[in-house]
Steps between C-alpha positions, in 0.01 A plus 500: 500500500470857366829468313388170349168650391677797342737271313210297364316818400800633311518171311129495416453859381727469192315181406166678536617775271626245250173315454433400142289727286124469523261431216326834549455718195663841484164664566442277803840589645434871453157471659676396822727808497239771561552739668871565449746736667828656383817507708570835336809722525696214655689233306481708182650806670841661462694806600754738348762226491277234348626519143417237243726195485663575835463339842414717799371232735185459706451856624277597206206322666456804726612769255147612405324397820645422840354166608681172445260231380434242771295184533284691749417757231405231249284331764327833564436540127341156496287586805349798314349263244756528218563175315795593282807723511670660205871548564645770274872423476819658365781285371715695256468817707750447778510121532740370234824356631648421157403732216646286222285201589218708649527298821245585767661557841456185709413693817230692314354184350491348849320806636239492226457127558441558872220749432342267244523212748335705774206577271461142385527366854205725587299331226511799265552501126805699383564690178875572470613726219783697342375848586620842382857379561667827408311511171766296316230326296173670584614837365683360198214493252602813313770276351375167371750409229606135479834554677340678796228238538758221479723666761213560743364151439832344599493685833134414561570133434789495748292669770195280469701181469662571838170596664320200354768253610484636855126443522471204262347260753246741649137414430244706314445742788798681348453693175764687299443838332750575224498879529298781661393795283683462168476837326383376159285765334395364162469181297867480400615543858242249620637251247843551657347453844353167389850389397627578850209318657575198282856503639361511855264207438761288324763565770266392780365194321851382410591460870253214538351372823185682599607788275388290204140577591525798737248779437691785334382860477577719201441874492303702250664809347538748785269264689247748363155362429437699182843427350473134594156483340625671183841338446523168686318289248718191529672330790843338502528126442497289814593133512263464798126507445280748687790648698518866395334804655500864387575789737369855479490781757226747586564860602214718379400774479824691570310786662370260765781256562817709465463869417644710785392854413238679295612609154378755248364215287314328783465428870574204724211262561438461875155349459435183298198278461125506529382692805842636594512825305489823699261769385684811389848344505732539203661169597223259398599235248361573156597167343675173579254372759306172538397461138856563384635226728239266352590596141875465547491164672251368247758563226737257670221256575396488138852483358652245739287361784215391275759293311631331812801731548515650851556870555687619808468865589843515658458852635210733568435778748420863573662750734317562827525873566468730801225736386479861614304806394178668603300339222655152522424196716737226610207265554401515134856436390534203736174362363636549148815301573290227662268495199784480249665200666165330554389553140832392355507174692135425424548554128825306488338203672196517272732477200719225651812716538750525787523847661834557679503828693810721494636570851820696557530534881498879514254582781468871425234644274470521207575131471391162369620334819266235639717337768736682735763228509695630799188495718325202339184706477267636234585854395284540189171407664266624223688299237514188716130528579427528127705190421321296764159624386585433138612144568231412753306288250794262454504160662756499780 
């Protein structure tokens, strides 16, 4: 009886994933994705042997962190209240079996598919992308002549055609993200970026099936809010209606989220947010707090969301530190981390955006780690508490 049940289940699950697309708008789909979580430092990882356009096999999954992704982990993520998973993924960097045809290694494609399936079978939305990927495209914007753009476009088309065909019959719980943080810095480079994003869209749509109307995510220049606001004034053409979203990331201010030592020009910010500053400390934030979060997200709301174009904040976070010093207090820093994550989620929800927290599975401070994957436990408690507080007003 158990074997029969298992056989029936294995037959049903692919059919469940292959349901036809819904009639939900792009904004309605994104509203069901909050809050989101990143499977960071995992399928996008590499090591010293992971050169571009080579094949080094499956070992890269644990090159930057040591836990193999399991169904149990994905179930745990779901149990914490997350409703979507972003899967940063490398393809060119270490997973090409035939350089001439840019063929993705079959074993790697199968591994990515298994992780996607595990997420979908848990009822989660998935955003699968072409991440840093050795920088073959994302760091190419210093050269944007026609020949370079044409050469890169041919590779991008081959990659996304293969990915799209693999997942063609999956329903709209699966989204594709063309790139990650394309390093376009000005209008001319953003125009080149839009050409690449057009290639991504056209390649996916051409594969048919559910890909004809799948929600696709394109990235602003640098996924930087200010650059996206300034330079991304048009979107690529899409044969599908209401099926594009824009992605930006949020890491600000540097002194709070990433700076690791005081400098002559300024100090680290340990303390962020109303009520969390410490009297007499030189490590209180002097800018970039609640009102700044509001201002930055409002730029994206005004430019895109108000026009029916969803915005996905594919990454955000701040390093949780171990605070020491006679005039410093760990409690105030913990409260600051909690306040940042709470504020960010509240503001994102208010402005109808999807916040997807960055999590890299490095349970040693300073870190942005939320979940200790090897223990299936919460490591970054202040951040997790902030996320839950910030999303508490949502309907479950």
